[in-house]
N, C-alpha and C positions, 0 to 999 in steps of 0.2 A: 449483194453477192460480189464483193470486190475480188475482181480476178483479171489478170492481164490478158488471159486468152478467152475466157468465157464471159459473155456479156450477160446472159440471162439463162434460167433454167426453170422448168415446170414439170411437175409430176402428176401422172394420173394413176392413182392407187388401184382403181377398179381394173383398168387395162394393164397396169404395171408398165407404163410407158413413160421414159424419161425423155424430154424435149430439151435440147441444148442449142443455144444460139451462141456462134463464135464471134469473137471481135474482129478477126482478120477478114473473114469472108462476109460476115453479116448473116450467114445462112444458118437454118435451122435443121438439126438432125434428130430424128426420134429413134430412140433406143428401146428395144422390145424385151419383155420379160425381166425388167430390173425389179429386184425385190424391194420392198419399202425399207428394209434394214441398209441395203446398199444406198439408197437415195438419202436415207437420214445421216449415214456416215460421210456422204458426198457433200451434204449441206453443212456439216459440222467440221469438215476438214479445213485446216488453215490454208493450205495450199491446194486450191480447187482444181487447178490444171494438172498438178502432179497426180492428185487422188484419180482424177478422170482418167489420165493416161495409164496409170497402173491398175485400175479396178473396173473400168468400164469400157474404154475404147476398143479393145480387142477381144472383150469377153461377151459382148451382147450384139445380136443381129440389130442392124440399123438401116435406115433409108433417109434420103434427103428429102426434106418437105418441100414440094413443088411450089407451095404458095409463097414461099419466102424468096 
């Protein structure tokens, strides 16, 4: 997943939770209620950071994962 802002992501289709690790902070945020289609489009996007900012960041509830 080449991106200057996003280090890694994982998706749990059963729970519809998208986990995103950010390069700058190294922290993981879990975004809830993300449909599989949005995750697929995110993975396919050329500019992952731009897609994330436009389609995920302010649209889904999230929390910082305390384990990270």
